[in-house]
PQR file of N, CA, C, O and H, with PARSE charges and radii, in Angstrom:
ATOM      1  N   UNK A   1      48.301 -16.461 135.572 -0.4000 1.5000
ATOM      2  CA  UNK A   1      48.475 -15.415 134.494 -0.0000 2.0000
ATOM      3  C   UNK A   1      47.657 -16.418 133.379  0.5500 1.7000
ATOM      4  O   UNK A   1      47.181 -15.939 132.350 -0.5500 1.4000
ATOM      5  N   UNK A   2      47.539 -18.065 133.758 -0.4000 1.5000
ATOM      6  CA  UNK A   2      46.753 -18.735 132.858 -0.0000 2.0000
ATOM      7  C   UNK A   2      45.444 -17.584 132.583  0.5500 1.7000
ATOM      8  O   UNK A   2      44.960 -17.105 131.558 -0.5500 1.4000
ATOM      9  H   UNK A   2      47.926 -18.454 134.594  0.4000 1.0000
ATOM     10  N   UNK A   3      45.199 -17.441 133.841 -0.4000 1.5000
ATOM     11  CA  UNK A   3      43.616 -16.984 134.223 -0.0000 2.0000
ATOM     12  C   UNK A   3      43.220 -15.824 133.512  0.5500 1.7000
ATOM     13  O   UNK A   3      42.106 -15.567 133.055 -0.5500 1.4000
ATOM     14  H   UNK A   3      45.593 -17.829 134.674  0.4000 1.0000
ATOM     15  N   UNK A   4      44.535 -14.976 133.461 -0.4000 1.5000
ATOM     16  CA  UNK A   4      44.352 -13.352 132.704 -0.0000 2.0000
ATOM     17  C   UNK A   4      44.142 -13.952 131.045  0.5500 1.7000
ATOM     18  O   UNK A   4      43.312 -13.434 130.298 -0.5500 1.4000
ATOM     19  H   UNK A   4      45.440 -15.185 133.832  0.4000 1.0000
ATOM     20  N   UNK A   5      45.048 -15.146 130.598 -0.4000 1.5000
ATOM     21  CA  UNK A   5      44.955 -15.268 129.471 -0.0000 2.0000
ATOM     22  C   UNK A   5      43.836 -15.613 128.783  0.5500 1.7000
ATOM     23  O   UNK A   5      43.620 -15.207 127.641 -0.5500 1.4000
ATOM     24  H   UNK A   5      45.722 -15.568 131.204  0.4000 1.0000
ATOM     25  N   UNK A   6      42.991 -16.445 129.482 -0.4000 1.5000
ATOM     26  CA  UNK A   6      41.567 -17.410 129.261 -0.0000 2.0000
ATOM     27  C   UNK A   6      40.363 -15.998 129.520  0.5500 1.7000
ATOM     28  O   UNK A   6      39.387 -15.870 128.781 -0.5500 1.4000
ATOM     29  H   UNK A   6      43.167 -16.775 130.410  0.4000 1.0000
ATOM     30  N   UNK A   7      40.655 -15.042 130.667 -0.4000 1.5000
ATOM     31  CA  UNK A   7      39.658 -14.038 130.497 -0.0000 2.0000
ATOM     32  C   UNK A   7      40.171 -13.152 128.925  0.5500 1.7000
ATOM     33  O   UNK A   7      39.424 -13.076 127.950 -0.5500 1.4000
ATOM     34  H   UNK A   7      41.448 -15.145 131.268  0.4000 1.0000
ATOM     35  N   UNK A   8      41.205 -12.707 128.963 -0.4000 1.5000
ATOM     36  CA  UNK A   8      41.351 -11.972 127.302 -0.0000 2.0000
ATOM     37  C   UNK A   8      40.662 -12.697 126.498  0.5500 1.7000
ATOM     38  O   UNK A   8      39.546 -12.346 126.117 -0.5500 1.4000
ATOM     39  H   UNK A   8      41.812 -12.769 129.755  0.4000 1.0000
ATOM     40  N   UNK A   9      41.209 -13.765 126.143 -0.4000 1.5000
ATOM     41  CA  UNK A   9      40.362 -15.063 125.416 -0.0000 2.0000
ATOM     42  C   UNK A   9      38.767 -14.530 125.168  0.5500 1.7000
ATOM     43  O   UNK A   9      38.370 -13.824 124.241 -0.5500 1.4000
ATOM     44  H   UNK A   9      42.116 -14.051 126.453  0.4000 1.0000
ATOM     45  N   UNK A  10      38.050 -15.044 126.194 -0.4000 1.5000
ATOM     46  CA  UNK A  10      36.939 -14.886 126.206 -0.0000 2.0000
ATOM     47  C   UNK A  10      36.113 -13.904 126.129  0.5500 1.7000
ATOM     48  O   UNK A  10      34.894 -13.972 125.971 -0.5500 1.4000
ATOM     49  H   UNK A  10      38.373 -15.618 126.947  0.4000 1.0000
ATOM     50  N   UNK A  11      36.983 -12.678 126.277 -0.4000 1.5000
ATOM     51  CA  UNK A  11      36.462 -11.153 126.102 -0.0000 2.0000
ATOM     52  C   UNK A  11      36.563 -10.735 124.990  0.5500 1.7000
ATOM     53  O   UNK A  11      35.994  -9.687 124.687 -0.5500 1.4000
ATOM     54  H   UNK A  11      37.973 -12.623 126.406  0.4000 1.0000
ATOM     55  N   UNK A  12      37.404 -11.525 123.970 -0.4000 1.5000
ATOM     56  CA  UNK A  12      37.561 -11.429 122.270 -0.0000 2.0000
ATOM     57  C   UNK A  12      36.433 -12.082 121.757  0.5500 1.7000
ATOM     58  O   UNK A  12      35.931 -11.555 120.765 -0.5500 1.4000
ATOM     59  H   UNK A  12      37.867 -12.376 124.216  0.4000 1.0000
ATOM     60  N   UNK A  13      35.694 -13.530 122.373 -0.4000 1.5000
ATOM     61  CA  UNK A  13      35.209 -14.113 121.720 -0.0000 2.0000
ATOM     62  C   UNK A  13      33.358 -13.560 122.092  0.5500 1.7000
ATOM     63  O   UNK A  13      32.239 -13.761 121.620 -0.5500 1.4000
ATOM     64  H   UNK A  13      36.102 -13.959 123.179  0.4000 1.0000
ATOM     65  N   UNK A  14      33.935 -12.854 123.122 -0.4000 1.5000
ATOM     66  CA  UNK A  14      32.024 -12.601 123.711 -0.0000 2.0000
ATOM     67  C   UNK A  14      31.733 -11.117 122.637  0.5500 1.7000
ATOM     68  O   UNK A  14      30.623 -10.958 122.129 -0.5500 1.4000
ATOM     69  H   UNK A  14      34.844 -12.691 123.505  0.4000 1.0000
ATOM     70  N   UNK A  15      33.023  -9.986 122.369 -0.4000 1.5000
ATOM     71  CA  UNK A  15      32.966  -9.156 121.400 -0.0000 2.0000
ATOM     72  C   UNK A  15      32.649  -9.614 119.929  0.5500 1.7000
ATOM     73  O   UNK A  15      31.906  -9.006 119.159 -0.5500 1.4000
ATOM     74  H   UNK A  15      33.925 -10.115 122.781  0.4000 1.0000
ATOM     75  N   UNK A  16      33.266 -10.677 119.681 -0.4000 1.5000
ATOM     76  CA  UNK A  16      33.252 -11.209 118.203 -0.0000 2.0000
ATOM     77  C   UNK A  16      31.583 -11.481 117.950  0.5500 1.7000
ATOM     78  O   UNK A  16      30.983 -11.321 116.888 -0.5500 1.4000
ATOM     79  H   UNK A  16      33.870 -11.171 120.306  0.4000 1.0000
ATOM     80  N   UNK A  17      30.988 -11.966 119.330 -0.4000 1.5000
ATOM     81  CA  UNK A  17      29.983 -12.894 119.098 -0.0000 2.0000
ATOM     82  C   UNK A  17      28.841 -11.873 119.281  0.5500 1.7000
ATOM     83  O   UNK A  17      27.691 -12.013 118.865 -0.5500 1.4000
ATOM     84  H   UNK A  17      31.476 -12.096 120.194  0.4000 1.0000
ATOM     85  N   UNK A  18      29.263 -10.979 119.865 -0.4000 1.5000
ATOM     86  CA  UNK A  18      28.282  -9.638 120.208 -0.0000 2.0000
ATOM     87  C   UNK A  18      27.968  -9.196 118.768  0.5500 1.7000
ATOM     88  O   UNK A  18      26.773  -9.271 118.485 -0.5500 1.4000
ATOM     89  H   UNK A  18      30.197 -10.865 120.203  0.4000 1.0000
ATOM     90  N   UNK A  19      28.689  -8.805 117.915 -0.4000 1.5000
ATOM     91  CA  UNK A  19      28.758  -8.574 116.509 -0.0000 2.0000
ATOM     92  C   UNK A  19      27.867  -9.502 115.483  0.5500 1.7000
ATOM     93  O   UNK A  19      27.375  -9.075 114.438 -0.5500 1.4000
ATOM     94  H   UNK A  19      29.660  -8.745 118.145  0.4000 1.0000
ATOM     95  N   UNK A  20      27.805 -10.215 115.740 -0.4000 1.5000
ATOM     96  CA  UNK A  20      26.902 -11.684 115.477 -0.0000 2.0000
ATOM     97  C   UNK A  20      25.842 -11.591 115.622  0.5500 1.7000
ATOM     98  O   UNK A  20      25.370 -10.667 116.286 -0.5500 1.4000
ATOM     99  H   UNK A  20      28.204 -10.562 116.588  0.4000 1.0000
ATOM    100  N   UNK A  21      24.938 -12.731 114.917 -0.4000 1.5000
ATOM    101  CA  UNK A  21      23.767 -12.669 115.185 -0.0000 2.0000
ATOM    102  C   UNK A  21      23.146 -14.270 115.340  0.5500 1.7000
ATOM    103  O   UNK A  21      23.553 -15.185 114.624 -0.5500 1.4000
ATOM    104  H   UNK A  21      25.321 -13.481 114.378  0.4000 1.0000
ATOM    105  N   UNK A  22      22.168 -14.437 116.318 -0.4000 1.5000
ATOM    106  CA  UNK A  22      21.721 -15.641 117.154 -0.0000 2.0000
ATOM    107  C   UNK A  22      22.569 -17.651 117.218  0.5500 1.7000
ATOM    108  O   UNK A  22      22.965 -18.519 117.996 -0.5500 1.4000
ATOM    109  H   UNK A  22      21.837 -13.693 116.899  0.4000 1.0000
ATOM    110  N   UNK A  23      22.364 -17.310 115.676 -0.4000 1.5000
ATOM    111  CA  UNK A  23      22.838 -18.945 115.436 -0.0000 2.0000
ATOM    112  C   UNK A  23      24.636 -18.588 115.881  0.5500 1.7000
ATOM    113  O   UNK A  23      24.701 -18.468 117.105 -0.5500 1.4000
ATOM    114  H   UNK A  23      22.042 -16.605 115.044  0.4000 1.0000
ATOM    115  N   UNK A  24      25.462 -18.478 115.482 -0.4000 1.5000
ATOM    116  CA  UNK A  24      26.682 -17.863 115.662 -0.0000 2.0000
ATOM    117  C   UNK A  24      26.712 -17.794 117.278  0.5500 1.7000
ATOM    118  O   UNK A  24      27.069 -18.866 117.768 -0.5500 1.4000
ATOM    119  H   UNK A  24      25.409 -18.576 114.488  0.4000 1.0000
ATOM    120  N   UNK A  25      26.452 -16.891 118.116 -0.4000 1.5000
ATOM    121  CA  UNK A  25      26.277 -16.371 119.545 -0.0000 2.0000
ATOM    122  C   UNK A  25      25.760 -17.920 120.234  0.5500 1.7000
ATOM    123  O   UNK A  25      26.047 -18.053 121.424 -0.5500 1.4000
ATOM    124  H   UNK A  25      26.162 -16.021 117.719  0.4000 1.0000
ATOM    125  N   UNK A  26      25.167 -18.858 119.699 -0.4000 1.5000
ATOM    126  CA  UNK A  26      25.098 -20.118 120.140 -0.0000 2.0000
ATOM    127  C   UNK A  26      25.711 -20.765 120.184  0.5500 1.7000
ATOM    128  O   UNK A  26      25.903 -21.475 121.171 -0.5500 1.4000
ATOM    129  H   UNK A  26      24.933 -18.750 118.733  0.4000 1.0000
ATOM    130  N   UNK A  27      26.519 -20.842 118.752 -0.4000 1.5000
ATOM    131  CA  UNK A  27      28.046 -21.188 118.437 -0.0000 2.0000
ATOM    132  C   UNK A  27      28.788 -21.227 119.535  0.5500 1.7000
ATOM    133  O   UNK A  27      29.081 -22.228 120.189 -0.5500 1.4000
ATOM    134  H   UNK A  27      26.363 -20.265 117.950  0.4000 1.0000
ATOM    135  N   UNK A  28      29.177 -19.806 119.784 -0.4000 1.5000
ATOM    136  CA  UNK A  28      30.413 -19.486 121.104 -0.0000 2.0000
ATOM    137  C   UNK A  28      29.709 -20.065 122.225  0.5500 1.7000
ATOM    138  O   UNK A  28      30.543 -20.738 122.831 -0.5500 1.4000
ATOM    139  H   UNK A  28      28.940 -18.992 119.253  0.4000 1.0000
ATOM    140  N   UNK A  29      28.701 -20.130 122.744 -0.4000 1.5000
ATOM    141  CA  UNK A  29      28.061 -20.799 123.948 -0.0000 2.0000
ATOM    142  C   UNK A  29      28.692 -22.139 124.008  0.5500 1.7000
ATOM    143  O   UNK A  29      29.420 -22.626 124.873 -0.5500 1.4000
ATOM    144  H   UNK A  29      28.023 -19.583 122.252  0.4000 1.0000
ATOM    145  N   UNK A  30      28.204 -22.670 122.786 -0.4000 1.5000
ATOM    146  CA  UNK A  30      29.129 -23.910 122.845 -0.0000 2.0000
ATOM    147  C   UNK A  30      30.116 -24.299 122.807  0.5500 1.7000
ATOM    148  O   UNK A  30      30.439 -25.264 123.499 -0.5500 1.4000
ATOM    149  H   UNK A  30      27.612 -22.274 122.083  0.4000 1.0000
ATOM    150  N   UNK A  31      30.765 -23.825 122.169 -0.4000 1.5000
ATOM    151  CA  UNK A  31      32.406 -23.704 122.261 -0.0000 2.0000
ATOM    152  C   UNK A  31      32.973 -23.453 123.997  0.5500 1.7000
ATOM    153  O   UNK A  31      33.754 -24.181 124.612 -0.5500 1.4000
ATOM    154  H   UNK A  31      30.502 -23.041 121.606  0.4000 1.0000
ATOM    155  N   UNK A  32      32.289 -22.187 124.498 -0.4000 1.5000
ATOM    156  CA  UNK A  32      32.643 -21.901 125.775 -0.0000 2.0000
ATOM    157  C   UNK A  32      32.239 -23.149 126.626  0.5500 1.7000
ATOM    158  O   UNK A  32      32.918 -23.306 127.641 -0.5500 1.4000
ATOM    159  H   UNK A  32      31.656 -21.596 123.999  0.4000 1.0000
ATOM    160  N   UNK A  33      31.390 -23.936 126.422 -0.4000 1.5000
ATOM    161  CA  UNK A  33      30.964 -25.191 127.410 -0.0000 2.0000
ATOM    162  C   UNK A  33      32.018 -26.273 127.028  0.5500 1.7000
ATOM    163  O   UNK A  33      32.483 -26.883 127.991 -0.5500 1.4000
ATOM    164  H   UNK A  33      30.838 -23.808 125.598  0.4000 1.0000
ATOM    165  N   UNK A  34      32.353 -26.528 126.124 -0.4000 1.5000
ATOM    166  CA  UNK A  34      33.633 -27.770 125.220 -0.0000 2.0000
ATOM    167  C   UNK A  34      34.172 -27.274 126.077  0.5500 1.7000
ATOM    168  O   UNK A  34      33.913 -27.706 127.200 -0.5500 1.4000
ATOM    169  H   UNK A  34      31.975 -26.033 125.342  0.4000 1.0000
ATOM    170  N   UNK A  35      35.285 -26.004 125.926 -0.4000 1.5000
ATOM    171  CA  UNK A  35      36.456 -25.508 126.635 -0.0000 2.0000
ATOM    172  C   UNK A  35      36.470 -25.511 127.964  0.5500 1.7000
ATOM    173  O   UNK A  35      37.457 -25.853 128.615 -0.5500 1.4000
ATOM    174  H   UNK A  35      35.495 -25.653 125.013  0.4000 1.0000
ATOM    175  N   UNK A  36      35.570 -25.198 128.375 -0.4000 1.5000
ATOM    176  CA  UNK A  36      35.322 -25.448 129.923 -0.0000 2.0000
ATOM    177  C   UNK A  36      35.215 -27.038 130.686  0.5500 1.7000
ATOM    178  O   UNK A  36      35.653 -27.383 131.784 -0.5500 1.4000
ATOM    179  H   UNK A  36      34.768 -24.920 127.846  0.4000 1.0000
ATOM    180  N   UNK A  37      34.550 -27.744 129.775 -0.4000 1.5000
ATOM    181  CA  UNK A  37      34.342 -29.358 129.853 -0.0000 2.0000
ATOM    182  C   UNK A  37      35.941 -29.785 129.705  0.5500 1.7000
ATOM    183  O   UNK A  37      36.494 -30.343 130.652 -0.5500 1.4000
ATOM    184  H   UNK A  37      34.195 -27.464 128.883  0.4000 1.0000
ATOM    185  N   UNK A  38      36.384 -29.608 128.946 -0.4000 1.5000
ATOM    186  CA  UNK A  38      37.304 -29.787 128.888 -0.0000 2.0000
ATOM    187  C   UNK A  38      38.769 -29.598 129.835  0.5500 1.7000
ATOM    188  O   UNK A  38      39.540 -30.365 130.412 -0.5500 1.4000
ATOM    189  H   UNK A  38      35.934 -29.155 128.176  0.4000 1.0000
ATOM    190  N   UNK A  39      38.663 -28.165 129.636 -0.4000 1.5000
ATOM    191  CA  UNK A  39      39.546 -27.907 131.713 -0.0000 2.0000
ATOM    192  C   UNK A  39      39.119 -28.829 132.523  0.5500 1.7000
ATOM    193  O   UNK A  39      40.087 -29.345 133.081 -0.5500 1.4000
ATOM    194  H   UNK A  39      38.037 -27.542 129.167  0.4000 1.0000
ATOM    195  N   UNK A  40      38.176 -29.261 132.838 -0.4000 1.5000
ATOM    196  CA  UNK A  40      37.698 -29.678 133.877 -0.0000 2.0000
ATOM    197  C   UNK A  40      37.942 -31.170 133.597  0.5500 1.7000
ATOM    198  O   UNK A  40      38.125 -31.976 134.510 -0.5500 1.4000
ATOM    199  H   UNK A  40      37.390 -28.842 132.385  0.4000 1.0000
ATOM    200  N   UNK A  41      37.938 -31.456 132.480 -0.4000 1.5000
ATOM    201  CA  UNK A  41      38.327 -32.901 132.289 -0.0000 2.0000
ATOM    202  C   UNK A  41      40.383 -32.922 132.735  0.5500 1.7000
ATOM    203  O   UNK A  41      40.949 -33.897 133.232 -0.5500 1.4000
ATOM    204  H   UNK A  41      37.790 -30.801 131.739  0.4000 1.0000
ATOM    205  N   UNK A  42      40.760 -32.195 132.534 -0.4000 1.5000
ATOM    206  CA  UNK A  42      42.263 -32.121 132.765 -0.0000 2.0000
ATOM    207  C   UNK A  42      42.702 -31.812 134.225  0.5500 1.7000
ATOM    208  O   UNK A  42      43.807 -31.961 134.746 -0.5500 1.4000
ATOM    209  H   UNK A  42      40.301 -31.403 132.131  0.4000 1.0000
ATOM    210  N   UNK A  43      41.491 -31.324 134.764 -0.4000 1.5000
ATOM    211  CA  UNK A  43      42.005 -31.120 136.093 -0.0000 2.0000
ATOM    212  C   UNK A  43      41.793 -32.593 136.837  0.5500 1.7000
ATOM    213  O   UNK A  43      42.387 -32.906 137.869 -0.5500 1.4000
ATOM    214  H   UNK A  43      40.593 -31.203 134.341  0.4000 1.0000
ATOM    215  N   UNK A  44      40.748 -33.530 136.067 -0.4000 1.5000
ATOM    216  CA  UNK A  44      40.304 -34.588 137.417 -0.0000 2.0000
ATOM    217  C   UNK A  44      41.492 -35.464 136.346  0.5500 1.7000
ATOM    218  O   UNK A  44      41.761 -36.333 137.175 -0.5500 1.4000
ATOM    219  H   UNK A  44      40.266 -33.276 135.229  0.4000 1.0000
ATOM    220  N   UNK A  45      42.250 -35.787 135.287 -0.4000 1.5000
ATOM    221  CA  UNK A  45      43.247 -35.921 134.650 -0.0000 2.0000
ATOM    222  C   UNK A  45      44.675 -36.305 135.318  0.5500 1.7000
ATOM    223  O   UNK A  45      45.393 -37.300 135.225 -0.5500 1.4000
ATOM    224  H   UNK A  45      42.031 -35.081 134.613  0.4000 1.0000
ATOM    225  N   UNK A  46      44.791 -34.909 136.134 -0.4000 1.5000
ATOM    226  CA  UNK A  46      46.060 -34.474 137.224 -0.0000 2.0000
ATOM    227  C   UNK A  46      45.968 -35.314 138.282  0.5500 1.7000
ATOM    228  O   UNK A  46      46.764 -35.220 139.216 -0.5500 1.4000
ATOM    229  H   UNK A  46      44.208 -34.100 136.209  0.4000 1.0000
TER
END
């Protein structure tokens, strides 16, 4: 269930980023990296 929600969110972010230019695409990549790192931290805390 969570994976599906994350997948939908990532698809929406990817779509929005594809409509915009380089700087914002870089921002989206950084944002995705931040969320991924946060998810790994949560896993470690458990």
